[in-house]
C-alpha positions in Angstrom: 5.3 -14.5 -19.0 5.2 -10.7 -18.5 2.0 -8.5 -19.7 3.7 -7.6 -22.9 4.6 -11.2 -23.9 1.0 -12.2 -23.0 -0.5 -9.4 -25.0 1.5 -10.6 -28.1 0.2 -14.1 -27.4 -3.6 -13.2 -26.9 -4.1 -10.3 -29.5 -5.4 -12.8 -32.2 -7.9 -14.0 -29.7 -9.4 -10.8 -28.7 -12.5 -9.2 -30.0 -12.4 -6.7 -32.9 -12.8 -3.7 -30.4 -10.4 -5.2 -27.6 -7.9 -5.7 -30.8 -8.1 -1.9 -31.3 -7.0 -1.4 -27.7 -4.1 -3.8 -28.2 -3.0 -2.3 -31.4 -2.7 1.2 -30.1 -0.5 -0.2 -26.9 1.6 -2.5 -28.9 2.3 0.5 -31.6 4.2 2.3 -28.7 3.9 0.6 -25.4 6.1 3.1 -23.6 3.7 5.9 -24.2 0.6 3.7 -23.4 1.6 3.7 -19.6 1.2 7.5 -19.5 -2.1 7.7 -21.0 -5.3 8.0 -19.2 -7.9 5.6 -19.9 -10.1 8.1 -21.7 -7.3 8.9 -23.8 -6.4 5.5 -24.8 -10.1 4.6 -25.5 -10.3 7.7 -27.8 -7.1 6.5 -29.5 -8.5 3.1 -30.1 -12.2 4.5 -31.0 -13.7 2.4 -28.3 -15.4 3.0 -25.0 -13.7 3.0 -21.8 -15.8 -0.1 -20.5 -14.1 -1.8 -23.7 -10.6 -1.0 -22.4 -11.3 -2.4 -18.8 -12.9 -5.4 -20.5 -9.6 -5.7 -22.6 -7.3 -5.4 -19.3 -9.5 -8.2 -17.5 -9.1 -10.5 -20.7 -5.5 -10.3 -19.8 -6.1 -11.4 -16.2 -5.5 -7.8 -14.7 -7.9 -6.3 -12.2 -8.3 -3.0 -14.4 -6.5 -0.3 -16.4 -4.3 1.0 -13.3 -3.3 -2.7 -12.7 -2.5 -3.2 -16.5 -0.5 0.0 -16.6 1.4 -1.1 -13.7 2.3 -4.7 -15.1 3.2 -2.8 -18.5 5.6 -0.4 -16.8 7.3 -3.5 -15.0 7.4 -5.3 -18.3 9.1 -2.4 -20.2 11.4 -1.0 -17.5 15.0 -2.3 -17.0 15.2 0.8 -14.8 17.9 2.1 -12.6 18.6 -0.3 -9.7 18.2 1.3 -6.3 16.4 4.3 -7.6 13.0 3.5 -9.1 11.9 0.8 -11.5 10.5 3.0 -14.2 13.5 5.6 -14.0 16.2 5.3 -16.6 19.5 6.9 -16.5 19.0 9.7 -19.4 15.5 10.6 -18.1 15.2 14.4 -17.6 13.8 15.9 -14.2 10.6 16.1 -15.8 10.6 12.5 -17.0 11.3 10.9 -13.6 9.2 13.1 -11.6 6.2 12.2 -13.7 7.3 8.4 -13.5 7.5 8.4 -9.9 4.1 10.3 -9.4 2.3 7.9 -11.9 3.6 4.7 -10.8 2.8 5.7 -7.3 -1.0 6.8 -8.1 -1.2 3.4 -10.0 -0.2 1.7 -7.2 -2.6 3.4 -4.9 -5.2 2.6 -7.3 -4.3 -1.1 -7.2 -4.4 -1.1 -3.4 -7.6 0.4 -3.2 -9.3 -1.9 -5.8 -7.8 -5.0 -4.0 -8.4 -4.0 -0.3 -10.0 -6.8 1.7 -12.9 -4.9 3.1 -13.7 -7.7 5.6 -10.2 -7.9 6.8 -10.2 -4.0 7.2 -13.3 -4.2 9.2 -11.6 -6.9 11.5 -8.5 -4.7 11.8 -10.7 -1.6 12.9 -12.6 -3.8 15.4 -9.4 -5.0 17.0 -7.8 -1.8 17.3 -11.0 -0.1 18.8 -11.1 -2.8 21.4 -7.2 -3.1 22.1 -5.9 -2.8 25.6 -2.5 -1.7 24.0 -1.3 -1.3 20.3 2.3 -1.7 19.3 3.6 -0.8 15.8 6.8 -2.6 14.5 8.9 -2.6 11.3 12.4 -2.4 9.9 14.1 -0.1 7.5 11.5 1.6 5.2 8.8 -0.2 7.0 9.7 1.4 10.3 9.1 4.9 9.0 5.4 3.8 8.5 5.2 2.3 12.0 6.5 5.3 13.4 4.1 7.3 11.4 1.3 5.0 12.9 2.4 5.7 16.2 2.5 9.4 16.0 -1.1 9.2 14.8 -2.5 6.9 17.3 -0.9 9.0 20.2 -3.7 11.3 19.9 -5.9 8.5 21.4 -6.4 7.1 24.8 -5.3 3.8 23.9 -1.5 3.0 25.1 0.5 2.8 21.7 4.3 1.8 21.2 6.7 1.9 18.5 9.9 0.2 17.9 12.5 -0.5 15.2 14.8 -2.6 17.7 14.6 -6.2 17.5 15.3 -6.7 21.3 12.9 -4.2 22.4 10.4 -5.6 20.1 10.9 -9.2 21.6 10.5 -8.1 25.2 7.3 -6.1 24.1 5.8 -9.1 22.4 6.9 -11.7 25.0 4.7 -9.5 27.7 1.8 -9.0 25.3 -1.6 -10.4 26.4 -4.8 -11.4 24.9 -6.4 -7.9 24.0 -3.1 -6.2 22.7 -2.7 -5.7 18.9 0.8 -6.0 17.7 0.9 -4.3 14.2 3.8 -5.8 12.1 4.6 -3.9 8.9 6.8 -5.2 6.0 6.2 -4.9 2.2 7.7 -8.3 1.3 6.6 -10.3 4.5 10.2 -12.0 4.2 12.1 -10.2 6.9 13.0 -12.9 9.2 13.3 -10.7 12.2 9.7 -9.5 11.8 8.0 -13.0 11.1 9.9 -14.1 14.4 8.4 -11.3 16.4 5.0 -11.9 14.9 5.3 -15.7 15.8 6.1 -14.7 19.4 3.1 -12.5 19.6 0.9 -15.1 18.3 2.0 -17.3 21.1 0.7 -14.8 23.7 -2.6 -14.8 22.1 -2.4 -11.0 21.1 -3.9 -10.1 17.9 -1.1 -9.7 15.2 -2.1 -7.4 12.5 0.2 -7.7 9.4 0.5 -5.0 6.7 2.2 -7.0 4.3 2.1 -9.2 1.1 -0.7 -11.9 0.9 0.7 -15.4 1.4 4.1 -14.4 3.0 6.0 -15.9 5.6 4.8 -12.8 7.8 1.1 -13.2 6.7 1.1 -16.8 8.0 2.0 -15.6 11.2 -0.7 -13.1 11.4 -4.4 -12.9 12.8 -5.5 -10.3 10.4 -3.7 -9.2 7.1 -4.0 -6.2 5.0 -2.3 -6.5 1.7 -1.4 -3.7 -0.8 -0.9 -5.9 -3.7 1.7 -3.5 -5.0 4.3 -5.5 -7.3 7.5 -3.7 -6.0 10.8 -5.7 -6.3 12.7 -4.6 -3.0 15.6 -7.0 -3.7 16.6 -4.5 -6.5 14.7 -1.3 -6.2 13.8 1.1 -3.4 10.4 0.6 -1.9 8.8 3.8 -2.9 4.9 3.1 -4.0 4.6 0.3 -1.4 5.6 2.7 1.5 3.0 5.3 0.3 0.3 2.6 0.2 1.1 1.4 3.5 0.8 5.0 4.8 -2.7 5.3 3.1 -3.8 2.1 4.9 -2.6 3.6 8.3 -4.9 6.6 7.4 -7.8 4.2 6.6 -7.4 2.5 10.1 -7.0 5.8 11.8 -10.3 7.0 10.3 -12.3 3.7 11.0 -10.9 3.8 14.6 -12.1 7.4 14.9 -15.5 6.9 13.7 -16.0 3.7 15.6 -15.3 5.6 18.9 -18.3 7.8 18.3 -18.9 11.5 18.6 -17.8 12.1 22.0 -14.4 10.7 21.3 -13.9 13.1 18.4 -14.8 15.9 20.8 -11.9 14.9 23.0 -9.6 15.0 19.9 -10.6 18.6 19.6 -9.7 19.1 23.0 -6.2 17.8 22.4 -5.9 19.9 19.1 -6.6 22.9 21.2 -4.0 22.0 23.8 -1.3 22.1 21.2 -2.4 25.4 19.9 0.3 27.4 21.8 2.9 25.2 20.1 2.8 27.1 16.8 2.9 30.6 15.5 -0.3 32.1 14.5 -1.3 32.3 10.9 -0.8 35.9 9.6 -3.9 37.7 8.9 -4.6 38.1 5.3 
């Protein structure tokens, strides 16, 4: 049952104020996914906490999560483009849809992040003898971005999207190494096999992937974005951005964990790269 069907079924069981919210949404569900919580509350003549309470009554984690599920219920979409985009959309239409769906996905990720797992991941990366980032397809670009960012640090870092190279690296991994496997679905057989080999070497396997996926089961630590994106039909857009945000959070935690002296070293690296750029024009 999708969220729209569930809303139709549950509307008679809602409180008076929650029913007002439901009526506004049911009157024009497609318009509702583009409204902020403040606008929706005003239209329903209720408070914003009432809107959030209404969303939780439908077993969603809040208004951004509800909007994401509502959009998913409504959209047939254009395969291989974006689930919210329709064939006759104007440039303004699909630009707004892509931005809004991505922002909603980031909100869902932020609200559902496992802080304990995040702390474990930062600890593992901060103490790693070597860090390797692996991914395929769209996830490979995230893994490559992670390598570029970690290259600023003094820990050896490696990236590959080649299955044979990955196998050689993880076969030689040791306790203290961290293998980061990135996959939105967690169902890509090759990356699951890589995680399994790494686990046998006693390396720490960090998965940025779907919770309870085959990949997650092979990982020591799992960071999940909770973005409901069907990559069997649609291009992974929002999930990729959410993964990049998680990498930025890990980078920040790693930098802070290493302390002020380490940040001084980062400034020296930045200064060493200054000659590679043209000077900013004087205003």
